[in-house]
N, C-alpha and C positions, 0 to 999 in steps of 0.2 A: 585636623583642626588648626586654624591660624589663631594663636593666642599671643598676647603681648609678651609673654615670657618665652615664646618659642613654639614650635609645632608639637602636636600630639596626634595620635591616631585613634580613631574610634571605629571598632569593628562590630558588625551585627552577626552574632553566632546562631541565634534561633529566634523564631517568633511563632507562637502557636496558640490555638484555642485550647482551653482547659475544659475538664469535665464539669467544672462549676460555672460555665457560661461566662468566662473571662478570657482575657488574652495575656499571656506571659511573654516577656521579652528578655533575652540574655545578650548582653553586649560586653565588649572589653575595651578598656581605655589604656593606651600605652603611651608613655612619654618618650620623646626623642631628644629632649634636652632637660635641664633642670627647670622646675616649674616656679612660677612667681606666686605672690601672695594672693592674687585674685583667681587662681586656677579653680578653686573649689566652687566658684559661682558660674562657671562657664556653661553648665548644662541646665541651669534653673530656668524657670519661666519668667522672662522679662524682668530680671534683677529683683526677684520676689523676696530675697533675703533668706530663702530656704536652701540650705546647703545640700541639695540633693539633685537628682536628675529629672526633676518634675517638668522640665521644659521639653523633653523628648516626647513627641506626639505622633499618633497614628493619624494619617490624613486620608479621608475618603473624599476625593475630589468630585466624584459623580454625585454622591449624596450630600455634598457641601457640609461635611462634619469633620470635627477635629477632636480626637480622643486623648485625654491626658491621664496619667497614672491615678489610680484610686487613692483616696485618703481616708483616714479615720475621722470620727466625729470631733476629735481633738486636733485635727490638722496634720497628723503624721502621715507621710507619704508611704504607700506600698511600693517603695523604690529605694534604691541604694543611696546612702549618704556619702558624699564625696569628701575625702580628706583635703586638708589645706594644700598639701604637697605630696608628690610622688618623686622618688629618686630618679635620676636619669636612667632611661631604659626600663623603669619599673612599670608594672601593669596592675590593673584592678578590674575584676569582673563586676559588671553592673547588671542589676535585675530590676524589673518593673512589672507591675500587674495592672492591667487596663480593663475598663468596661468593654465588653465585646460588641463590635459592630454587628448589624443584621447578618443573618446567615448568607444572604446573597452577595455579601462583600467577600470576595475570594482573595483579592490582592489589595495592598495598600502602599502608599508612599510613607516613609518614616522621615519626619522632620526633626532635626537636632540643631539647636542654636549654634551659630558660628562654624558650621561646616556644611558641606553639600548634602542634599537629601539621598536617602537610600531608595532606589527605584524598584518597582515591580516586585514587592516582597509578598510572597505567598503566605496566607494565614493557614498554617498547617493545623490539622485536626489531631485530637487525642491528648492524652496526659503528657504534661511537660515536666522537665526536671525540677527538683526542689530548688528553692531560692535561698541559699544559706546566708547571703549577705544582708537580707532584710531583717530589720529590728522588730517588725510587726508581722505576726502570723496571719496571712490572708484568710485562713480557714476559721479563725476565731475572733478576729477584730470586728469591732462595731464600726461600720463604714458610713461615711457621709454620702450624700447624693453624688453620683458620678459627675465628673466635669467633662461635659461634651459640648463643645462650642460650635456655633454655626460659623461657616466660612462665608466671608464677604468677597464677592468678585465684581469688579467694575470694568465695563467696556465703555470708553468715552469716545463718542463720535460727534461730527459736526451737526448732523441732523437730529440724531437721537442717541441716547446712551442707555445702557442697561446695568442695573445693580441687582445682584442676587445675594440674598442672605438666608442661608438655610433653604427652606422650602418656598420662600417668598421671592417674587420677581417684581421689580419696579422699572418701567420704561420711562425715561425722561426725554421728552420731545422738545426741541428748541422752539420757543415761542416765535423766534424770528423767522422760522420756516413755516409755521402754521398761520401766522397773522401778520398783518401790516402793523407799523408802529402805532401804538396806542389804540389798536382796534381789537375787537373780539369776534369779528366775522372770519371764518376760515377761508384761507387763500387757496390758490389753484393747486399747490403742492400737497395740501392737507389730505386729500382723498387718497393719494398714493401711499402716504406714510401710515395713515390710520387703517388702511386695508391690511397692512402687514401686522399692525398691533392686534387687529380683530382676529386674524388667523391664530395668533398665539393665545388669545383668550379662548377661542374655540377649542384649542388643543388642551387647555387647562380644565380641571374639574371644579374650579372655584365658582361658586354661585354669586359671589359679591365682589364687584370690581370698584375700586376707589380711584377717583380722578381728582387730582389736586393741582391748583394753579398757583404760580409764583411769579414775582417780578424782581427786578433789581431794586436798588435803593434810590433810583431817580424818581422825583415827584413826591407827593405827600403820602402819608400812610393810608389815609382814607381813600384816595384815588387808586392807589396800588391794590388795595384789598378789593375794591369794587371791580377793577379791571381783571384781576386774577380770578374772581368768582365767575364773571361772565365768560371768560375764556374756558374755564373748566366745564361750564354748562354747555358750551358749543361743542366741545370734544365729546361729552357724554351723548348729546343728541346725534352726533355723527356715528359714534360707535353702536348705538342702538339699531341703526339701520344696516350696519356691516357685520355684526356678530350673528351667526346663524344658529348657535346653540341655544336651546330654550332654557328658561328658568334663571337667566342671568339678570341680576339687578345692579344698578349703578348709583353711586353717590358722588356728587360734585361739591367741592369746597375750595374756597380761595383763601390764600394765606398772605397775599401781598409780598412784602420784602422779607418776611420771616424765613427762618431755616435756610440760609444761603448754603450752597454746596461749594462755593469758592469765594475768594475775596472780592469785594466790590471796589477795591482800590484800582483795579486794572480793567480795561475794556473786555479782555478775554474772560475774566471772572464774572463780570456783569452779564455777558452773553450766556454763560452757563447758568446763571441764576434766573434768567428769563426762560421759564420752562413750564410745561404741563406734565405731571407725572401720573402714569397709569399703573396701579398696583393690583396684583392678583397672585394666586398660588401658581408656581411654575409647573409646566407640564411634567408628567412623570418621566424622569430621564431614562435613557437606554444605556445599559452598561456594555462597554466594548467586550466582544468575545475574544479578541486577539489584538496584540499590539499592531499599530500601523507599520507599513513597510518603511524601513529607515531610508531617508533621502539626504540626510545632512550629517551632523557630527556624531550622532549616537550618544549613549550615556557617558557621562564624565567618569574618567578613571584617573586617580592620582598617580603621578609619576614624577621623576626628577626633571623631565622636560615636558612641560604641559603643551598639549596641542593648541594651535591657534587657527580659528576659522574666520577671523575678521579682526582688524586692528585700526586704531585711530590715534593720531597725535594731534590733539585739538589745539586751536589757536584762540586767543582771547579776542572778543569782539572789539571793534574800533571804539575808542573812548571808554573802555572798561577801566574800572578803578584798580588800584594796586593789588587788592585782595583777589579780585576776579582774574587778574592776569596770571595768577599762580597756575591756572589750568595749563599754561604752555609748558610747565614742568612735568606734566603727566602723560602717560601713554596708557591707552585702554586696549586690552586684548580680549576678545571673546574666545573662551576655551571650549564651551559646549552649549548646545541648544537642543534639548531633547524632550520628546513627548513619549510617555510610557503608556502601558496598556490600561492604567487606571485613569487616564485622562489628564494627568498633571504634566505641565511643561516646565522644565527647569532651565534656568540660565546661569551659567558659571562664567565669570569674567575676572580678569586680573588688572589691577592698576599698579603702575610702576612709577616711582619717583625718578625722573630723569634730570632733576635739577641738582643744585649744589648745596641746598639747605634742607633741613628737616621740614616735613609737611604734616600738619594735623588736619585730617580729613573728617573730623568727628561729625559735622553736620552738612557736609558739602553735597551729599547725594540724596537729600530729602525732596519731597514734593513741594515746590515753592508756591504753586498756585493755591493750594489749600492750606499752606502754612503748617503742615504737620511737622512736628519736631521728632525726628527719628532717633535722637540720641546715639549718633554713630551708626545709624542704619542706612540702608540703601533703598528705602521705600519709594523714592522718586524715579527709579530706573524703570522705564516703560518699554513694552513691546508694541510696535506700531505696524498695523496692516496698511500699507500705503495705498492699496487698491480700494479698500473700503473706507479709508480715512478714519480708522478707528484705532484707538490705543488702549492697551490693557495694562493695568497696574498689578503689582504682586498681590497675591491672596492675603487677606487679613482675617482675623477672627472677630467675634462680636464684641471684643473689648478693644478693637482697632489696633491690635498688635499684628505687625506685618510678618508674613512668612518670608523674610528676607534677612540679610545679615544684620545683626545687632552687636555693636561693639562698645556699648556704654560701660560695661564693667571690665572685660578682659580681652576685647577684640583688638586685632592688629590694625589700627587706623592711624597711628603715628609712624610715618615712613621716613627713614633716613635716606640720604642720597643713594640711589641705586637699589633701594629695597622695594619689594613688591608685596602685595597682599591679594589673596583670592577671595572673592565675594560670590554670593549666589542668591537666587530668589526663585520662588515657586509661583507659577501662573496657571491660568485656565483659559484656553483659547478654543474656538470652534474647530472641529476636525478638518474642515475644508481650508483652514488657514495653514499653508505649508511653508510660507516664506514671510519673513518680517524684517523690519528695521529695529535696531536697538537704540533707544534714546536715553542718554545718560546726562542728568542735570549736573550743573556745577554753579552754585550760587544762583544768579539771576538768568543764566543762559543754559541751553541744552545742546548736546553734541550727538550726532547720529551716525551710526555704523549701518549702512544699508545692505539689503539683499542677502540676508542669511537664511539658509534652509533649516527647517526643523527636522531633526533626525530622530 
């Protein structure tokens, strides 16, 4: 773990289903230098103020679910409370009790804040060891409803984009591809695109499909709402003739310029906001029976000399301001790009300060188009499929918290000259995507490391 006070090591010792229909985890935290005052908040959920390890989650990427430790009705975590400090070289055993995923979930990814994920972890069966560091007895405590969050996955394309949240799928189709400017009659490309959408609806079990039209903020509210309604109705009429499954009903609604997905201040944002969204329950996913054959870097392993599979020393764009020019002091090294048998894809990368002055990177790697403030996070780092012209953002939960590095409290994002920090993010890509580009934002520009294989 990269902390502001120095490195620490987090080890997973066991993970297993219990006889009580729960999952118990046993980890160990070891310091490698003296710890700082913010150490005890390094494993909590998004700076919640709970000094425990409640931010360590079980990730079921196929089921789009995120499982957090159980809590009592009074808010106490069935997990270890972390002390403010540990001495140099000291260690602490950590325990947590989780709600159990469905029986068909045999392996999970474990996500811990401010470090790289644990991959391909088997959910062992049978009774697990006692949990002596817990202050709450799991067998007698009155428990609150389990915290199981839906995962949000976004694939952003030029023609169409896909958003998944839990069991729901929303396909956002660019209105610029479906219609001529200010028109509601479907154009020549619409049939090809809507045929693909219809196939996904046929594969779903949902009997009710929602179609919503949207515009950018150009024009009057009344005109935009009317245009968006007519466009939604045109898409519904086309889908009725393309969907072959019986019993499917459609609802069309126009929203005008409401609910933008990007900023209307830039043309790219306005293009994303001009859309028709088709929403339905996603088809039942197939769980991989075995991990795919490795073709790239493989799973990340910590070592004194980190592997490098791609590197970039970016240059500032012509005419960039003094702040943006700081990017010339950075070097990006990709250390690992790995898909495991659970379907998750992890990216591990290092940023090094090659300049002569301290650099504060607290908000430099956020997603600028949607203006998300990541608080020292790396939520703007995208994986880009250049062939399909689709880019994938890090997974998020249904509170919009990114499964990427967050350094708001104790993360290592203030770099001295020559210092480096290791960041990571968790993604979900189609199985047939085996090579991607990594796109790293820095203020108003982005820098790309191309042609990386997923191992």
